[in-house]
Wavefront OBJ file of the C-alpha trace (Angstrom):
o trace
v 43.039 101.919 106.429
v 41.820 101.552 109.994
v 44.169 98.594 110.515
v 47.202 100.581 109.309
v 46.423 103.451 111.671
v 45.937 101.062 114.583
v 49.295 99.373 113.881
v 51.013 102.763 113.673
v 49.570 103.783 117.044
v 50.587 100.485 118.631
v 54.123 100.876 117.297
v 54.315 104.408 118.659
v 53.063 103.257 122.074
v 55.552 100.380 122.115
v 58.426 102.732 121.249
v 57.379 105.158 123.991
v 57.221 102.326 126.497
v 60.660 101.043 125.455
v 62.084 104.531 125.937
v 60.563 104.810 129.404
v 61.193 101.282 130.656
v 64.312 100.319 128.738
v 65.058 97.000 127.143
v 66.384 95.241 130.231
v 69.651 94.737 128.402
v 72.607 94.241 130.751
v 74.594 96.812 128.788
v 72.425 99.499 130.383
v 73.980 98.916 133.793
v 74.294 101.873 136.080
v 76.509 100.442 138.777
v 78.273 97.162 139.533
v 79.049 95.975 143.045
v 81.902 93.453 142.935
v 82.053 91.844 146.379
v 85.074 89.530 145.858
v 87.208 92.504 144.778
v 85.596 95.051 147.132
v 84.948 97.282 144.136
v 82.104 99.553 142.993
v 81.967 100.771 139.386
v 79.587 103.434 138.121
v 79.299 102.696 134.409
v 77.690 106.033 133.510
v 80.898 107.946 134.195
v 83.483 105.167 134.332
v 84.230 105.672 138.037
v 85.688 102.728 139.959
v 86.177 102.801 143.721
v 87.785 100.054 145.772
v 85.627 101.011 148.764
v 82.672 98.644 148.557
v 82.023 98.482 152.302
v 82.250 102.260 152.673
v 79.814 102.767 149.786
v 77.351 100.265 151.246
v 77.570 101.971 154.646
v 77.041 105.356 153.008
v 80.452 106.746 153.946
v 81.792 106.909 150.364
v 78.569 107.815 148.561
v 79.651 111.452 148.403
v 82.542 110.484 146.127
v 80.134 108.910 143.643
v 77.634 111.765 143.894
v 80.342 114.425 143.491
v 81.708 112.672 140.395
v 78.203 112.426 138.909
v 77.518 116.114 139.578
v 80.855 117.109 138.042
v 80.124 115.032 134.935
v 76.646 116.532 134.604
v 78.002 120.071 134.922
v 80.657 119.351 132.299
v 78.003 117.993 129.938
v 75.823 121.055 130.464
v 78.751 123.415 129.830
v 79.662 121.517 126.669
v 76.070 121.798 125.455
v 76.093 125.541 126.110
v 79.418 125.946 124.293
v 78.042 124.034 121.313
v 75.145 126.489 121.052
v 77.249 129.661 121.288
v 78.135 131.130 117.876
v 81.865 131.602 117.284
l 1 2 3 4 5 6 7 8 9 10 11 12 13 14 15 16 17 18 19 20 21 22 23 24 25 26 27 28 29 30 31 32 33 34 35 36 37 38 39 40 41 42 43 44 45 46 47 48 49 50 51 52 53 54 55 56 57 58 59 60 61 62 63 64 65 66 67 68 69 70 71 72 73 74 75 76 77 78 79 80 81 82 83 84 85 86
């Protein structure tokens, strides 16, 4: 009985850790910097900019940030709409 409880707790801890740390899988990419093509892709929102040097210098970061903020606001509005009774 003790052994079963200990295994359950270890499994729960391992799941919590996986959720916090991630699996390290390449499919969980946030952003790709493609130097030969001069391209930056943010995989979270599907944004691709052909301004690699500007992004690295900080001049085009606002475009990425603005797109991320817009996507977050749209997600929040959609969640609110889903919770409003018709």
